[in-house]
N, C-alpha and C positions, 0 to 999 in steps of 0.2 A: 182181200186186201188188208182188212183189220187183223187177220190172223198172222200175216207177215210182220205187222207192226208189233203184235204181242210177242212173237218169237224174237224179234230184234230187242225189245225191251227186256225180255227174260235173259237173253245172252248178255246184255249190258249189265244187268243186275249180278249175274254170276261173275262177270269180270270185275265189277266193283268189289264184290265180296272177297274175291281172291286177293285183290290188290290192297284193299283198305280194311277188310274184316267185315263180319256180318253185322256188327253193331255200329258201324260208322254211319254218320248222319246221311251221307250221300247214298249209301247202300240202302238204308231204310227208306229214304225219299224215293228212290227208284222202285223199290218193292211196293210202296204205296201207289205209285203211278201205275204199276202193273196191275195191282189189285183193282184200281179204278177202271182200267181197260177191261178187265175180266168181268167186273160188275156191270159195266155198260152193255156187254154182250148178253149177259144173263137177263137183263131187263128189256131187251129188244125182242119184238115178236119173232119167233122162229130162230132166235140166236143170230139174226142178221144185223149187221152194223148199219147205223144211220150215217156213218162217216163215208 
């Protein structure tokens, strides 16, 4: 389930980057949200999400 959310966020980030540029605030914010999701998975036992 979390993997689908990560993929959705990743696609959203690509779309924002294409539309607004890679340095746009909204693109960076989305990238940071994606980073947090990935970090959460890495810090969960067995890579399983608690969500």
